[in-house]
MIMARVEX-498868 format. One record per atom (N, C-alpha, C): residue number from 1; residue in one letter; atom name; x, y, z. Coordinates in Angstrom, 2 decimals. Last residue first. Layout:
# residues N
+-----+-----+------+---------+---------+---------+
!   n ! res ! atom !      xx !      yy !      zz !
+-----+-----+------+---------+---------+---------+
! NUM !   A !   CA !       X !       Y !       Z !
...
+-----+-----+------+---------+---------+---------+
This chain:
# residues 60
+-----+-----+------+---------+---------+---------+
!   n ! res ! atom !      xx !      yy !      zz !
+-----+-----+------+---------+---------+---------+
!  60 !   D !    N !   48.66 !  -63.23 !   23.66 !
!  60 !   D !   CA !   47.96 !  -64.52 !   23.64 !
!  60 !   D !    C !   47.03 !  -64.66 !   24.80 !
!  59 !   Q !    N !   48.93 !  -60.31 !   21.79 !
!  59 !   Q !   CA !   48.84 !  -60.85 !   23.14 !
!  59 !   Q !    C !   48.08 !  -62.17 !   23.08 !
!  58 !   F !    N !   50.83 !  -58.60 !   19.58 !
!  58 !   F !   CA !   49.96 !  -59.76 !   19.71 !
!  58 !   F !    C !   50.04 !  -60.30 !   21.13 !
!  57 !   N !    N !   52.65 !  -56.51 !   19.36 !
!  57 !   N !   CA !   51.20 !  -56.21 !   19.35 !
!  57 !   N !    C !   50.29 !  -57.41 !   19.49 !
!  56 !   N !    N !   55.30 !  -57.33 !   19.29 !
!  56 !   N !   CA !   54.91 !  -56.27 !   20.20 !
!  56 !   N !    C !   53.39 !  -56.10 !   20.35 !
!  55 !   N !    N !   55.36 !  -59.35 !   17.34 !
!  55 !   N !   CA !   55.88 !  -59.62 !   18.68 !
!  55 !   N !    C !   55.36 !  -58.58 !   19.69 !
!  54 !   L !    N !   54.37 !  -58.02 !   15.08 !
!  54 !   L !   CA !   53.66 !  -59.17 !   15.65 !
!  54 !   L !    C !   54.09 !  -59.43 !   17.09 !
!  53 !   F !    N !   56.42 !  -56.03 !   14.79 !
!  53 !   F !   CA !   55.01 !  -55.67 !   14.96 !
!  53 !   F !    C !   54.23 !  -56.81 !   15.61 !
!  52 !   E !    N !   58.67 !  -57.61 !   14.35 !
!  52 !   E !   CA !   58.61 !  -56.76 !   15.54 !
!  52 !   E !    C !   57.17 !  -56.37 !   15.84 !
!  51 !   C !    N !   57.97 !  -58.67 !   11.88 !
!  51 !   C !   CA !   58.19 !  -59.57 !   13.03 !
!  51 !   C !    C !   58.07 !  -58.78 !   14.33 !
!  50 !   E !    N !   57.95 !  -56.36 !   10.33 !
!  50 !   E !   CA !   56.70 !  -57.11 !   10.51 !
!  50 !   E !    C !   56.80 !  -58.05 !   11.71 !
!  49 !   K !    N !   60.70 !  -55.73 !   10.48 !
!  49 !   K !   CA !   59.70 !  -54.78 !   10.98 !
!  49 !   K !    C !   58.36 !  -55.48 !   11.24 !
!  48 !   P !    N !   61.90 !  -57.92 !    9.20 !
!  48 !   P !   CA !   62.16 !  -57.66 !   10.63 !
!  48 !   P !    C !   61.13 !  -56.71 !   11.24 !
!  47 !   T !    N !   59.32 !  -59.46 !    7.18 !
!  47 !   T !   CA !   60.46 !  -58.57 !    7.35 !
!  47 !   T !    C !   60.72 !  -58.39 !    8.84 !
!  46 !   L !    N !   58.39 !  -62.88 !    6.76 !
!  46 !   L !   CA !   58.14 !  -61.54 !    7.26 !
!  46 !   L !    C !   59.43 !  -60.75 !    7.38 !
!  45 !   D !    N !   57.67 !  -65.35 !    5.51 !
!  45 !   D !   CA !   58.81 !  -64.54 !    5.06 !
!  45 !   D !    C !   58.63 !  -63.07 !    5.47 !
!  44 !   Y !    N !   55.85 !  -67.07 !    6.52 !
!  44 !   Y !   CA !   55.32 !  -65.94 !    5.76 !
!  44 !   Y !    C !   56.42 !  -64.98 !    5.30 !
!  43 !   K !    N !   57.54 !  -68.96 !    7.78 !
!  43 !   K !   CA !   56.55 !  -69.38 !    6.79 !
!  43 !   K !    C !   56.09 !  -68.24 !    5.90 !
!  42 !   I !    N !   58.98 !  -67.35 !    9.59 !
!  42 !   I !   CA !   59.65 !  -68.04 !    8.49 !
!  42 !   I !    C !   58.66 !  -68.40 !    7.39 !
!  41 !   E !    N !   56.97 !  -66.46 !   11.31 !
!  41 !   E !   CA !   57.84 !  -65.49 !   10.64 !
!  41 !   E !    C !   58.53 !  -66.12 !    9.43 !
!  40 !   V !    N !   55.97 !  -68.86 !   12.31 !
!  40 !   V !   CA !   55.12 !  -68.03 !   11.46 !
!  40 !   V !    C !   55.97 !  -67.02 !   10.67 !
!  39 !   Q !    N !   58.18 !  -69.66 !   13.86 !
!  39 !   Q !   CA !   57.63 !  -70.54 !   12.82 !
!  39 !   Q !    C !   56.81 !  -69.74 !   11.81 !
!  38 !   Q !    N !   58.41 !  -67.56 !   15.66 !
!  38 !   Q !   CA !   59.48 !  -67.80 !   14.70 !
!  38 !   Q !    C !   59.01 !  -68.67 !   13.54 !
!  37 !   L !    N !   56.05 !  -67.99 !   17.11 !
!  37 !   L !   CA !   56.23 !  -66.74 !   16.37 !
!  37 !   L !    C !   57.32 !  -66.91 !   15.32 !
!  36 !   L !    N !   56.62 !  -70.40 !   18.32 !
!  36 !   L !   CA !   55.52 !  -70.33 !   17.36 !
!  36 !   L !    C !   55.64 !  -69.08 !   16.50 !
!  35 !   A !    N !   58.74 !  -69.62 !   19.97 !
!  35 !   A !   CA !   58.95 !  -70.67 !   18.97 !
!  35 !   A !    C !   57.86 !  -70.62 !   17.90 !
!  34 !   K !    N !   57.45 !  -67.70 !   21.61 !
!  34 !   K !   CA !   58.58 !  -67.32 !   20.77 !
!  34 !   K !    C !   58.82 !  -68.34 !   19.65 !
!  33 !   R !    N !   55.63 !  -69.21 !   23.02 !
!  33 !   R !   CA !   55.13 !  -68.19 !   22.10 !
!  33 !   R !    C !   56.24 !  -67.80 !   21.11 !
!  32 !   T !    N !   56.43 !  -72.69 !   23.24 !
!  32 !   T !   CA !   56.58 !  -71.30 !   23.66 !
!  32 !   T !    C !   56.05 !  -70.36 !   22.58 !
!  31 !   K !    N !   54.06 !  -75.37 !   23.41 !
!  31 !   K !   CA !   55.17 !  -74.68 !   22.77 !
!  31 !   K !    C !   55.23 !  -73.23 !   23.25 !
!  30 !   E !    N !   51.73 !  -76.21 !   24.57 !
!  30 !   E !   CA !   52.98 !  -76.68 !   25.16 !
!  30 !   E !    C !   54.20 !  -75.98 !   24.58 !
!  29 !   P !    N !   49.61 !  -75.40 !   23.06 !
!  29 !   P !   CA !   49.90 !  -74.63 !   24.28 !
!  29 !   P !    C !   51.22 !  -75.05 !   24.94 !
!  28 !   H !    N !   48.79 !  -75.58 !   20.16 !
!  28 !   H !   CA !   50.03 !  -76.07 !   20.76 !
!  28 !   H !    C !   50.41 !  -75.27 !   22.01 !
!  27 !   K !    N !   46.39 !  -74.42 !   19.42 !
!  27 !   K !   CA !   46.61 !  -75.84 !   19.13 !
!  27 !   K !    C !   47.81 !  -76.42 !   19.86 !
!  26 !   K !    N !   46.68 !  -71.72 !   20.20 !
!  26 !   K !   CA !   45.57 !  -72.53 !   20.73 !
!  26 !   K !    C !   45.84 !  -74.03 !   20.58 !
!  25 !   I !    N !   48.91 !  -71.03 !   18.70 !
!  25 !   I !   CA !   48.96 !  -70.89 !   20.16 !
!  25 !   I !    C !   47.85 !  -71.71 !   20.82 !
!  24 !   L !    N !   47.94 !  -71.39 !   16.12 !
!  24 !   L !   CA !   49.01 !  -72.26 !   16.63 !
!  24 !   L !    C !   49.10 !  -72.21 !   18.15 !
!  23 !   D !    N !   46.06 !  -69.30 !   15.95 !
!  23 !   D !   CA !   45.63 !  -70.69 !   15.83 !
!  23 !   D !    C !   46.67 !  -71.64 !   16.42 !
!  22 !   A !    N !   47.73 !  -67.07 !   16.15 !
!  22 !   A !   CA !   46.66 !  -67.27 !   17.14 !
!  22 !   A !    C !   46.20 !  -68.72 !   17.14 !
!  21 !   L !    N !   49.28 !  -67.48 !   13.83 !
!  21 !   L !   CA !   49.90 !  -67.46 !   15.16 !
!  21 !   L !    C !   48.86 !  -67.71 !   16.24 !
!  20 !   E !    N !   47.34 !  -67.20 !   11.84 !
!  20 !   E !   CA !   47.99 !  -68.50 !   12.03 !
!  20 !   E !    C !   48.65 !  -68.56 !   13.40 !
!  19 !   A !    N !   46.70 !  -64.50 !   12.14 !
!  19 !   A !   CA !   45.65 !  -65.52 !   12.30 !
!  19 !   A !    C !   46.28 !  -66.89 !   12.56 !
!  18 !   L !    N !   49.20 !  -63.35 !   11.55 !
!  18 !   L !   CA !   48.58 !  -63.15 !   12.86 !
!  18 !   L !    C !   47.52 !  -64.20 !   13.13 !
!  17 !   A !    N !   49.51 !  -64.13 !    8.90 !
!  17 !   A !   CA !   50.48 !  -64.56 !    9.90 !
!  17 !   A !    C !   49.89 !  -64.44 !   11.30 !
!  16 !   Q !    N !   47.37 !  -62.79 !    7.71 !
!  16 !   Q !   CA !   47.43 !  -64.25 !    7.66 !
!  16 !   Q !    C !   48.39 !  -64.79 !    8.73 !
!  15 !   K !    N !   48.11 !  -60.14 !    8.24 !
!  15 !   K !   CA !   46.84 !  -60.67 !    8.74 !
!  15 !   K !    C !   46.86 !  -62.19 !    8.77 !
!  14 !   K !    N !   50.53 !  -59.97 !    6.84 !
!  14 !   K !   CA !   50.52 !  -59.80 !    8.30 !
!  14 !   K !    C !   49.25 !  -60.36 !    8.90 !
!  13 !   K !    N !   49.57 !  -60.34 !    4.24 !
!  13 !   K !   CA !   50.55 !  -61.28 !    4.78 !
!  13 !   K !    C !   50.57 !  -61.19 !    6.31 !
!  12 !   D !    N !   47.97 !  -58.11 !    3.92 !
!  12 !   D !   CA !   47.37 !  -59.44 !    3.86 !
!  12 !   D !    C !   48.29 !  -60.47 !    4.50 !
!  11 !   G !    N !   49.89 !  -56.07 !    4.04 !
!  11 !   G !   CA !   48.84 !  -56.15 !    5.07 !
!  11 !   G !    C !   48.19 !  -57.52 !    5.10 !
!  10 !   T !    N !   51.38 !  -56.59 !    1.68 !
!  10 !   T !   CA !   52.01 !  -56.68 !    3.01 !
!  10 !   T !    C !   50.97 !  -56.84 !    4.11 !
!   9 !   C !    N !   49.75 !  -58.69 !   -0.68 !
!   9 !   C !   CA !   50.00 !  -57.36 !   -0.13 !
!   9 !   C !    C !   50.58 !  -57.54 !    1.27 !
!   8 !   Q !    N !   51.21 !  -61.26 !   -2.61 !
!   8 !   Q !   CA !   50.40 !  -60.86 !   -1.46 !
!   8 !   Q !    C !   50.74 !  -59.43 !   -1.09 !
!   7 !   T !    N !   52.78 !  -61.38 !   -4.81 !
!   7 !   T !   CA !   51.62 !  -62.27 !   -4.77 !
!   7 !   T !    C !   50.69 !  -61.93 !   -3.61 !
!   6 !   P !    N !   53.78 !  -58.21 !   -6.20 !
!   6 !   P !   CA !   53.90 !  -59.29 !   -5.20 !
!   6 !   P !    C !   52.63 !  -60.12 !   -5.17 !
!   5 !   R !    N !   54.18 !  -57.75 !   -9.67 !
!   5 !   R !   CA !   53.45 !  -57.42 !   -8.45 !
!   5 !   R !    C !   53.65 !  -58.54 !   -7.46 !
!   4 !   Q !    N !   56.28 !  -56.37 !  -12.15 !
!   4 !   Q !   CA !   55.89 !  -57.52 !  -11.33 !
!   4 !   Q !    C !   55.21 !  -57.03 !  -10.07 !
!   3 !   P !    N !   55.00 !  -54.25 !  -14.73 !
!   3 !   P !   CA !   55.86 !  -54.50 !  -13.57 !
!   3 !   P !    C !   55.35 !  -55.68 !  -12.75 !
!   2 !   S !    N !   54.53 !  -55.48 !  -18.09 !
!   2 !   S !   CA !   54.01 !  -54.86 !  -16.87 !
!   2 !   S !    C !   54.94 !  -55.16 !  -15.70 !
!   1 !   M !    N !   55.97 !  -54.69 !  -21.17 !
!   1 !   M !   CA !   55.94 !  -55.61 !  -20.06 !
!   1 !   M !    C !   55.45 !  -54.89 !  -18.81 !
+-----+-----+------+---------+---------+---------+
C-alpha cells in the first residue's frame, strides 16, 4: 500500500488562499479584511502558521 498523499501541497494551498483573499477584497470592499481572511482560512483549512503568514504578508 502506498502512503497517502495530501490532495494539495502546502504551497499550492497558500497560493490559492492568497489569490482568493485578493479577489474577495476587490469584490467586497464593504467587508473587513479580518472577516475575509477568516473566511479564506476556514475554506482552505489553513494551519495557524499559514494564517499568520497571510495576515502578516498580504497588503490590500
